[in-house]
N, C-alpha and C positions, 0 to 999 in steps of 0.2 A: 508396148515395146517388147521386142524379143530379147533374148539373152545376148546375141551378138551386138545389138545396138547399145545395150547397157554397157557391155565391155568396151566398146569403142568410145562411148562417152566418158567412162572412167579413165581410159588411157589419155584422152584429151585433157581431162582435169589434172591427172598426174603430171603430164608434160608442162602444163601451166604452173603447177606448184613447184616442180623442179626448176623451172626458169626463175620464179620468184625467189626461191631459196638461193640460187646461184647469184642473183643480183644482191641480195642481202649479205651473203658471205663476202662478195667483192667489196661492198661498202665497209664491212667490218675490218677487212684486211687493208684497204687502201686509206687514203687520206693523208693529211699533213702529219709528219712524224717529228717528234722532239719538241714541239711547241705547245704549251698549254696543257691543261688537264683533260684527259679523255672524258667523254660524256658518261654520266652515271649509269646509264643503261648498258654500257659496254664493259664497265669494271665490275669485278665480283664484289659482293657485299662484305663489309668488314665486321667481324664478330668482336664485340666489346669485351669478351672474356666471361668468366663464370659469374653467376649471380652472387651478390654479396649476402651473406647469411649472418644474422645476429643471434647471439646466444639468448636463452630464455631470460637470464639475469639482465642482460643489456636491454631487451625489449621491456622488461618490467621497469627498469630505471627510466627509460624513455617515456613510458606511459605515465609514470608518477610525475615526471617533470612537466609533461603536457597538461596533466590535471592541475598542477600548481599554476601554470600559465593561464589556463581557463578560469580558475578560481580568482586570480588577480584581476583578470579582464572583467569578470562579472561584478566583482566588488567595486572596481573603478566605475563601471557603468551603472551600478545600482544608485549611486549618488547623483548621477546626472539626470 
């Protein structure tokens, strides 16, 4: 293949891609308005907000409480 053939082929591919993009943009703009929820792929993602951070003291209390729960569970199942 020479360079002119490659350029011609690339232009054909670009024209096909431009046509596909135009169709997708038309689909995104058109459609029924005002009824129902838009599809999830069309709406932007919702950020749930900043991550919740626990203090070191709170994490320590939570760990101790979990250890107590596990100890009670093991003691209960030790007899069974």
